[in-house]
ChimeraX commands (.cxc) that place a marker at each C-alpha (Angstrom):
marker #1 position -3.51,5.56,17.46 radius 0.5
marker #1 position -0.67,5.60,19.55 radius 0.5
marker #1 position 2.98,6.43,18.62 radius 0.5
marker #1 position 3.94,2.97,19.37 radius 0.5
marker #1 position 1.48,1.54,16.85 radius 0.5
marker #1 position 2.42,4.29,14.29 radius 0.5
marker #1 position 6.01,3.25,14.59 radius 0.5
marker #1 position 5.14,-0.58,14.10 radius 0.5
marker #1 position 2.99,0.28,11.05 radius 0.5
marker #1 position 5.85,2.54,9.55 radius 0.5
marker #1 position 8.20,-0.40,10.06 radius 0.5
marker #1 position 5.56,-2.92,8.40 radius 0.5
marker #1 position 5.31,-0.37,5.47 radius 0.5
marker #1 position 8.70,0.00,4.86 radius 0.5
marker #1 position 9.31,-3.90,5.29 radius 0.5
marker #1 position 6.74,-4.60,2.54 radius 0.5
marker #1 position 7.84,-1.81,0.28 radius 0.5
marker #1 position 11.55,-3.14,0.42 radius 0.5
marker #1 position 10.41,-6.81,-0.19 radius 0.5
marker #1 position 8.40,-5.49,-3.27 radius 0.5
marker #1 position 11.59,-3.49,-4.72 radius 0.5
marker #1 position 10.52,-0.13,-3.50 radius 0.5
marker #1 position 7.82,0.36,-5.86 radius 0.5
marker #1 position 6.91,3.66,-7.50 radius 0.5
marker #1 position 3.37,4.43,-8.55 radius 0.5
marker #1 position 1.30,2.65,-5.80 radius 0.5
marker #1 position -2.19,4.01,-5.71 radius 0.5
marker #1 position -4.00,3.85,-2.40 radius 0.5
marker #1 position -7.41,5.28,-0.97 radius 0.5
marker #1 position -7.29,8.75,0.75 radius 0.5
marker #1 position -8.77,7.82,3.77 radius 0.5
marker #1 position -10.32,11.38,4.49 radius 0.5
marker #1 position -12.79,11.63,1.26 radius 0.5
marker #1 position -12.51,8.22,-0.59 radius 0.5
marker #1 position -10.39,9.74,-3.32 radius 0.5
marker #1 position -7.29,8.28,-4.61 radius 0.5
marker #1 position -3.48,9.38,-4.31 radius 0.5
marker #1 position -0.47,7.88,-5.32 radius 0.5
marker #1 position 1.87,6.86,-2.29 radius 0.5
marker #1 position 5.22,7.04,-4.05 radius 0.5
marker #1 position 4.83,8.83,-7.51 radius 0.5
marker #1 position 6.03,7.05,-10.49 radius 0.5
marker #1 position 9.76,7.73,-11.12 radius 0.5
marker #1 position 10.45,8.62,-7.30 radius 0.5
marker #1 position 10.68,4.83,-6.09 radius 0.5
marker #1 position 13.58,3.84,-3.75 radius 0.5
marker #1 position 13.91,3.46,0.07 radius 0.5
marker #1 position 14.61,7.37,0.58 radius 0.5
marker #1 position 11.27,8.14,-1.15 radius 0.5
marker #1 position 9.50,5.62,0.77 radius 0.5
marker #1 position 11.00,6.87,4.07 radius 0.5
marker #1 position 9.96,10.42,3.03 radius 0.5
marker #1 position 6.34,9.47,2.44 radius 0.5
marker #1 position 5.60,7.46,5.60 radius 0.5
marker #1 position 7.30,10.14,7.69 radius 0.5
marker #1 position 4.72,12.65,5.86 radius 0.5
marker #1 position 1.42,10.65,6.63 radius 0.5
marker #1 position -0.51,9.72,9.52 radius 0.5
marker #1 position -1.60,6.14,10.60 radius 0.5
marker #1 position -4.83,6.22,8.58 radius 0.5
marker #1 position -2.70,6.57,5.30 radius 0.5
marker #1 position -0.12,4.22,6.52 radius 0.5
marker #1 position -2.99,1.53,6.90 radius 0.5
marker #1 position -4.21,2.13,3.40 radius 0.5
marker #1 position -0.85,1.79,1.90 radius 0.5
marker #1 position -0.04,-1.28,4.09 radius 0.5
marker #1 position -3.07,-3.08,2.99 radius 0.5
marker #1 position -2.36,-2.81,-0.70 radius 0.5
marker #1 position 1.19,-3.66,-0.11 radius 0.5
marker #1 position 0.41,-6.78,2.08 radius 0.5
marker #1 position -1.97,-7.95,-0.52 radius 0.5
marker #1 position 0.47,-7.82,-3.31 radius 0.5
marker #1 position 3.19,-9.52,-1.01 radius 0.5
marker #1 position 0.90,-12.36,-0.72 radius 0.5
marker #1 position 0.47,-12.48,-4.47 radius 0.5
marker #1 position 4.10,-12.49,-4.93 radius 0.5
marker #1 position 4.55,-15.37,-2.24 radius 0.5
marker #1 position 2.37,-17.66,-4.32 radius 0.5
marker #1 position 4.09,-16.96,-7.51 radius 0.5
marker #1 position 1.63,-14.57,-9.22 radius 0.5
marker #1 position 2.77,-11.49,-11.00 radius 0.5
marker #1 position 1.06,-8.48,-9.54 radius 0.5
marker #1 position 1.61,-6.33,-12.56 radius 0.5
marker #1 position 2.42,-2.73,-12.13 radius 0.5
marker #1 position 2.07,-0.76,-8.71 radius 0.5
marker #1 position -0.72,1.47,-10.22 radius 0.5
marker #1 position -2.95,-1.66,-10.48 radius 0.5
marker #1 position -2.41,-2.93,-6.95 radius 0.5
marker #1 position -5.19,-1.12,-5.36 radius 0.5
marker #1 position -7.87,-2.35,-7.97 radius 0.5
marker #1 position -6.72,-5.97,-7.72 radius 0.5
marker #1 position -6.83,-5.55,-3.79 radius 0.5
marker #1 position -10.46,-4.26,-4.14 radius 0.5
marker #1 position -11.67,-6.95,-6.56 radius 0.5
marker #1 position -10.15,-9.83,-4.28 radius 0.5
marker #1 position -11.93,-8.27,-1.39 radius 0.5
marker #1 position -15.27,-7.88,-3.42 radius 0.5
marker #1 position -15.01,-11.64,-4.41 radius 0.5
marker #1 position -14.45,-12.65,-0.97 radius 0.5
marker #1 position -17.17,-10.64,0.84 radius 0.5
marker #1 position -19.38,-9.61,-1.89 radius 0.5
marker #1 position -19.75,-7.24,-4.65 radius 0.5
marker #1 position -18.92,-3.42,-3.91 radius 0.5
marker #1 position -17.56,-4.54,-0.27 radius 0.5
marker #1 position -14.87,-1.89,-0.71 radius 0.5
marker link #1:1,2 radius 0.2
marker link #1:2,3 radius 0.2
marker link #1:3,4 radius 0.2
marker link #1:4,5 radius 0.2
marker link #1:5,6 radius 0.2
marker link #1:6,7 radius 0.2
marker link #1:7,8 radius 0.2
marker link #1:8,9 radius 0.2
marker link #1:9,10 radius 0.2
marker link #1:10,11 radius 0.2
marker link #1:11,12 radius 0.2
marker link #1:12,13 radius 0.2
marker link #1:13,14 radius 0.2
marker link #1:14,15 radius 0.2
marker link #1:15,16 radius 0.2
marker link #1:16,17 radius 0.2
marker link #1:17,18 radius 0.2
marker link #1:18,19 radius 0.2
marker link #1:19,20 radius 0.2
marker link #1:20,21 radius 0.2
marker link #1:21,22 radius 0.2
marker link #1:22,23 radius 0.2
marker link #1:23,24 radius 0.2
marker link #1:24,25 radius 0.2
marker link #1:25,26 radius 0.2
marker link #1:26,27 radius 0.2
marker link #1:27,28 radius 0.2
marker link #1:28,29 radius 0.2
marker link #1:29,30 radius 0.2
marker link #1:30,31 radius 0.2
marker link #1:31,32 radius 0.2
marker link #1:32,33 radius 0.2
marker link #1:33,34 radius 0.2
marker link #1:34,35 radius 0.2
marker link #1:35,36 radius 0.2
marker link #1:36,37 radius 0.2
marker link #1:37,38 radius 0.2
marker link #1:38,39 radius 0.2
marker link #1:39,40 radius 0.2
marker link #1:40,41 radius 0.2
marker link #1:41,42 radius 0.2
marker link #1:42,43 radius 0.2
marker link #1:43,44 radius 0.2
marker link #1:44,45 radius 0.2
marker link #1:45,46 radius 0.2
marker link #1:46,47 radius 0.2
marker link #1:47,48 radius 0.2
marker link #1:48,49 radius 0.2
marker link #1:49,50 radius 0.2
marker link #1:50,51 radius 0.2
marker link #1:51,52 radius 0.2
marker link #1:52,53 radius 0.2
marker link #1:53,54 radius 0.2
marker link #1:54,55 radius 0.2
marker link #1:55,56 radius 0.2
marker link #1:56,57 radius 0.2
marker link #1:57,58 radius 0.2
marker link #1:58,59 radius 0.2
marker link #1:59,60 radius 0.2
marker link #1:60,61 radius 0.2
marker link #1:61,62 radius 0.2
marker link #1:62,63 radius 0.2
marker link #1:63,64 radius 0.2
marker link #1:64,65 radius 0.2
marker link #1:65,66 radius 0.2
marker link #1:66,67 radius 0.2
marker link #1:67,68 radius 0.2
marker link #1:68,69 radius 0.2
marker link #1:69,70 radius 0.2
marker link #1:70,71 radius 0.2
marker link #1:71,72 radius 0.2
marker link #1:72,73 radius 0.2
marker link #1:73,74 radius 0.2
marker link #1:74,75 radius 0.2
marker link #1:75,76 radius 0.2
marker link #1:76,77 radius 0.2
marker link #1:77,78 radius 0.2
marker link #1:78,79 radius 0.2
marker link #1:79,80 radius 0.2
marker link #1:80,81 radius 0.2
marker link #1:81,82 radius 0.2
marker link #1:82,83 radius 0.2
marker link #1:83,84 radius 0.2
marker link #1:84,85 radius 0.2
marker link #1:85,86 radius 0.2
marker link #1:86,87 radius 0.2
marker link #1:87,88 radius 0.2
marker link #1:88,89 radius 0.2
marker link #1:89,90 radius 0.2
marker link #1:90,91 radius 0.2
marker link #1:91,92 radius 0.2
marker link #1:92,93 radius 0.2
marker link #1:93,94 radius 0.2
marker link #1:94,95 radius 0.2
marker link #1:95,96 radius 0.2
marker link #1:96,97 radius 0.2
marker link #1:97,98 radius 0.2
marker link #1:98,99 radius 0.2
marker link #1:99,100 radius 0.2
marker link #1:100,101 radius 0.2
marker link #1:101,102 radius 0.2
marker link #1:102,103 radius 0.2
marker link #1:103,104 radius 0.2
marker link #1:104,105 radius 0.2
view
């Protein structure tokens, strides 16, 4: 993925994180081995923590966190309380499974 695409993805992730109040404890898929990691650990939220996180990870990681944040932003826009950030990945997965079939993700 080119540097221009990474910059765009970084800007999109930061815009979503800001819109969601710089959440702490967002869990995302590790794109290298299907394990889970916490994007910005609990208690470490805020703009500076998010800026540090996006600077430290590549486009695959940014895509993973963007997907979760984008899903949650849609919930918020429709007046749905997304609950705590640690649950957002599971909600996104359940939604994709419901749309595309069981065990889509």
